[in-house]
C-alpha positions in Angstrom: 72.8 48.2 -2.3 70.8 51.2 -1.4 71.9 52.9 -4.8 70.7 49.5 -6.5 67.5 49.5 -4.7 66.6 53.0 -5.7 67.7 52.6 -9.3 65.4 49.5 -9.5 62.5 51.2 -7.6 62.8 54.3 -10.0 62.7 51.8 -12.9 59.5 50.4 -11.7 58.0 53.8 -10.9 58.7 55.1 -14.4 58.3 51.8 -16.4 55.2 50.6 -15.0 53.5 54.1 -14.8 54.1 54.7 -18.4 52.7 51.4 -19.8 49.3 53.0 -19.4 50.2 55.5 -22.2 52.1 52.9 -24.0 48.9 50.8 -24.2 47.0 53.7 -25.6 49.4 54.2 -28.4 49.5 50.5 -29.2 45.7 50.1 -29.6 45.4 53.1 -31.9 46.0 50.6 -34.9 46.2 47.1 -33.2 43.2 45.6 -31.8 43.2 45.7 -27.8 43.0 41.8 -27.1 45.1 40.9 -29.7 47.9 43.4 -28.9 47.9 42.1 -25.4 48.1 38.5 -26.5 51.2 39.3 -28.7 52.7 41.1 -25.8 52.4 38.4 -23.2 53.3 35.5 -25.8 56.6 37.1 -26.5 57.2 38.2 -23.0 56.0 34.8 -21.5 58.2 32.9 -23.9 61.4 34.8 -23.2 60.8 34.5 -19.4 60.0 30.9 -19.5 62.9 29.9 -22.0 65.5 32.2 -19.8 64.3 30.6 -16.4 64.6 27.0 -17.9 68.0 27.6 -19.4 69.0 29.0 -16.1 68.2 25.7 -14.2 64.6 26.0 -13.4 62.9 22.8 -13.0 60.3 21.8 -15.5 56.8 22.6 -14.0 54.4 19.9 -12.9 50.7 19.5 -13.7 49.8 21.4 -10.4 52.0 24.3 -11.1 50.6 24.6 -14.7 47.1 24.6 -13.3 47.9 27.2 -10.8 49.6 29.4 -13.3 46.7 29.1 -15.7 44.2 30.2 -13.1 46.4 33.2 -12.3 47.2 33.9 -15.9 43.5 34.1 -16.8 42.5 36.3 -13.9 45.4 38.7 -14.1 46.3 38.9 -17.7 43.2 37.8 -19.6 40.4 39.6 -17.5 42.8 41.9 -15.5 45.2 43.2 -18.0 43.0 42.5 -21.3 40.0 44.5 -19.9 42.2 47.2 -19.0 43.6 47.4 -22.6 40.1 47.4 -24.1 38.7 50.1 -21.8 41.6 52.5 -22.9 39.6 52.8 -26.1 36.9 54.6 -24.0 38.9 56.0 -21.0 42.0 58.3 -21.0 45.1 56.2 -19.9 45.9 58.3 -16.7 42.3 58.0 -15.5 42.3 54.3 -16.4 45.4 53.9 -14.1 43.4 55.4 -11.0 40.7 52.7 -11.4 43.3 50.0 -11.6 45.0 51.6 -8.5 42.1 50.6 -6.6 43.1 47.0 -6.5 44.4 47.2 -3.0 41.0 48.0 -1.5 39.2 45.3 -3.4 41.8 42.8 -2.0 41.1 44.1 1.2 37.3 43.7 1.0 37.5 40.1 -0.6 40.1 39.0 2.1 38.0 40.4 4.8 34.7 38.8 3.7 35.9 35.4 2.6 36.0 32.6 5.0 39.4 32.4 6.8 40.4 35.7 5.4 42.5 38.4 7.1 40.3 40.9 8.9 41.2 44.4 8.4 42.0 46.9 11.0 40.3 50.4 11.3 43.2 52.2 9.4 42.8 49.9 6.7 39.1 50.2 6.5 39.5 54.1 6.3 41.8 53.5 3.3 39.0 51.4 1.8 36.4 54.0 2.5 38.7 56.8 1.0 39.3 54.7 -2.1 35.6 53.9 -2.6 34.8 57.6 -2.3 37.4 58.5 -4.7 36.2 55.9 -7.2 32.7 57.0 -7.0 33.5 60.7 -7.4 35.8 59.6 -10.4 33.2 57.7 -12.2 30.0 59.6 -11.2 28.3 60.0 -14.6 26.0 62.8 -13.5 28.9 65.0 -12.2 29.2 68.2 -13.6 32.4 68.5 -15.4 33.6 71.9 -16.6 37.2 71.0 -18.1 36.4 67.4 -19.3 33.5 65.1 -20.5 31.8 62.6 -18.4 33.6 59.2 -18.4 32.2 56.5 -20.7 30.1 54.2 -18.3 30.9 50.9 -20.2 34.8 51.6 -20.0 34.3 52.4 -16.1 32.5 49.2 -15.5 35.2 47.1 -17.5 38.0 48.9 -15.6 36.4 47.9 -12.3 35.9 44.4 -13.4 39.5 44.3 -14.4 40.8 45.6 -10.9 38.5 43.1 -9.2 39.8 40.4 -11.5 43.4 41.2 -10.6 42.6 41.4 -7.0 41.0 37.7 -7.1 43.9 36.5 -9.0 46.5 38.1 -6.5 44.8 36.6 -3.4 44.6 33.2 -5.1 48.4 33.5 -6.0 49.2 33.7 -2.3 48.7 30.1 -1.6 48.8 28.6 -5.1 51.3 25.9 -6.0 53.8 27.6 -8.3 57.4 27.2 -9.2 60.2 28.3 -6.9 61.4 30.7 -9.6 59.2 33.7 -9.7 60.3 34.4 -13.4 59.4 30.9 -14.4 55.9 31.1 -12.8 55.3 34.4 -14.4 56.4 33.2 -17.9 53.7 30.5 -17.6 51.2 32.8 -16.4 51.9 35.1 -19.3 51.9 32.1 -22.0 48.5 31.1 -20.6 47.1 34.5 -20.5 48.2 34.9 -24.0 46.3 31.9 -25.2 43.2 33.2 -23.5 43.5 36.8 -25.0 44.0 35.2 -28.5 40.8 33.2 -28.0 38.9 36.2 -26.9 40.3 38.2 -29.7 38.8 35.8 -32.1 35.5 35.5 -30.4 35.1 39.4 -30.6 36.1 39.6 -34.2 39.4 41.4 -33.9 41.3 39.1 -36.3 39.1 40.2 -39.1 39.9 44.0 -38.1 43.8 43.3 -38.0 45.8 44.4 -41.0 49.5 44.5 -40.9 49.7 47.4 -43.5 47.6 49.7 -41.4 49.9 49.3 -38.2 51.5 52.7 -37.4 55.0 53.2 -36.2 53.6 54.6 -32.9 51.5 51.5 -32.3 54.7 49.2 -33.0 56.7 51.5 -30.7 54.2 51.0 -28.1 54.0 47.3 -28.3 57.8 47.0 -28.4 58.0 49.1 -25.2 55.4 47.0 -23.4 57.2 43.8 -24.3 60.8 45.1 -23.5 60.4 47.4 -20.7 56.8 46.7 -19.2 56.9 42.8 -19.1 60.9 42.7 -19.4 62.8 45.3 -17.4 59.9 46.4 -15.2 59.0 42.9 -13.8 62.7 41.9 -13.4 63.3 45.0 -11.4 60.2 44.4 -9.4 61.2 40.6 -8.7 64.8 41.9 -7.6 63.2 44.5 -5.2 61.1 41.7 -3.6 64.1 39.9 -2.5 66.4 42.8 -1.6 64.3 45.8 -0.5 61.9 46.2 2.3 58.2 45.3 1.5 56.8 48.6 2.6 59.2 50.5 0.3 58.5 48.3 -2.7 54.8 48.6 -2.2 55.1 52.4 -2.9 54.9 51.5 -6.7 51.1 51.1 -6.0 50.4 54.9 -5.6 53.3 56.3 -7.6 52.5 54.6 -10.9 49.2 56.1 -11.3 50.9 59.7 -10.5 53.3 59.0 -13.4 50.5 57.7 -15.6 48.4 60.8 -15.1 51.3 63.2 -15.7 52.3 61.4 -18.8 48.8 61.1 -20.2 48.3 64.8 -19.5 51.5 66.0 -20.9 52.4 63.8 -23.7 48.9 62.6 -24.9 47.2 65.9 -23.9 44.5 64.0 -21.9 42.0 66.2 -20.3 42.7 66.6 -16.5 40.2 68.7 -14.6 39.5 69.5 -10.9 37.3 66.4 -10.3 40.1 64.1 -11.8 42.8 65.6 -9.6 40.5 65.6 -6.4 39.5 61.9 -7.1 43.2 61.1 -7.8 44.3 62.5 -4.4 41.6 60.7 -2.5 42.1 57.3 -4.2 45.9 57.5 -3.9 45.4 58.7 -0.3 43.2 55.6 0.4 45.9 53.1 -1.2 48.6 54.9 1.0 46.5 54.2 4.2 45.9 50.5 3.3 49.5 49.9 2.5 50.7 51.8 5.6 48.3 49.8 7.8 49.6 46.5 6.2 53.4 47.7 6.9 52.5 48.5 10.5 50.7 45.2 11.0 53.8 43.3 9.7 56.2 45.3 12.1 54.1 44.6 15.0 54.1 40.9 14.2 57.8 40.9 13.7 58.1 42.4 17.3 55.9 40.0 19.1 58.2 37.7 21.3 57.8 34.0 20.8 56.1 31.9 23.4 57.3 28.4 24.4 56.8 26.0 21.6 56.8 28.7 18.8 60.7 28.7 18.2 
C-alpha cells in the first residue's frame, strides 16, 4: 500500500505540476478558452460515462445545480482565466499565483459568517503568502534578469485563484453525487459549456483554424486531457481515500516547484532572483497553512468524547 501511495503521489506531483507548461504549448495555436472547453468536454464526458456505466446513480436536479456552480467557479473562471493569462505570464510564474489559493481560502473562510477561524500559524502562512505575491507581482520592482510581469495577466491570475477558492469552499457543503468521479465529470461538462460560450463572446471562434494548429499544441491538449484531467485526477481521488490527508495536501506546494523547473528548463522561461525569492516565500506560506490545518485535525482527533458525543 505504501508503494502504491507514493506512486500515485508522484504521479500527482509530476502530472499536475506539468500541466502549466502543457497549457502554454496548447494555447500557442489554439485559443485559450476554446482549448480549455475542448479539454473539459472530452474529460468530463469520459468521467461521466465511466461513472454511470460503473453503477453510479443518475444525478438529480440539486446535484446538477451544485455541480454547475462549482464547474463555473473552478473551471470557467478558475482554470479558464489561468489558461488565458498564460498568454501574458510565463507558465512557472502563473503556477505561483495559483498556488496562493489556500491563503485566499483561509481569508474567505475566516471572514464569512459561520466560517472557520484561523490560528496564529495559519495567519503567519497567509501573511507570508501575501508578501510573496506582492513581491512577485510588484510592477515597479527593478528586475535585472527578467522583465516586469504583465499587470493584466497578474490581475486575471489573482481572480482565477480567488474564484477557485470560492468554488472549493462552496463544494464542501454542496449537494453532490456520492461518486467523486461522477461529480467531477458533471462539473467539467458544465464548465466546458461556459468556456465555449465565453470563447464565442470574445471572438475566439473566428480566430480558430484547424489547419494552423501545430503538433505541439495538439500534443499539449492531448496531454491535458489524458494526463491532467484523467490520470492526475484519478490518482488524486484514490489518494484522498487511501492516504493521510497531510501527505496528499503536499501537492499544493510541490506542483509549483515542478512547474517552475519545467518552464525554466524546457521552455527557457526567465527565472531571476526576485522570482526565486517570491517562490520560496509563497511556498513557505502554503506549507505553514497546510501544516496548521494538519495540526488542528490531529488535535481534534485526540480530544476525548464527553458524555452524549459517542
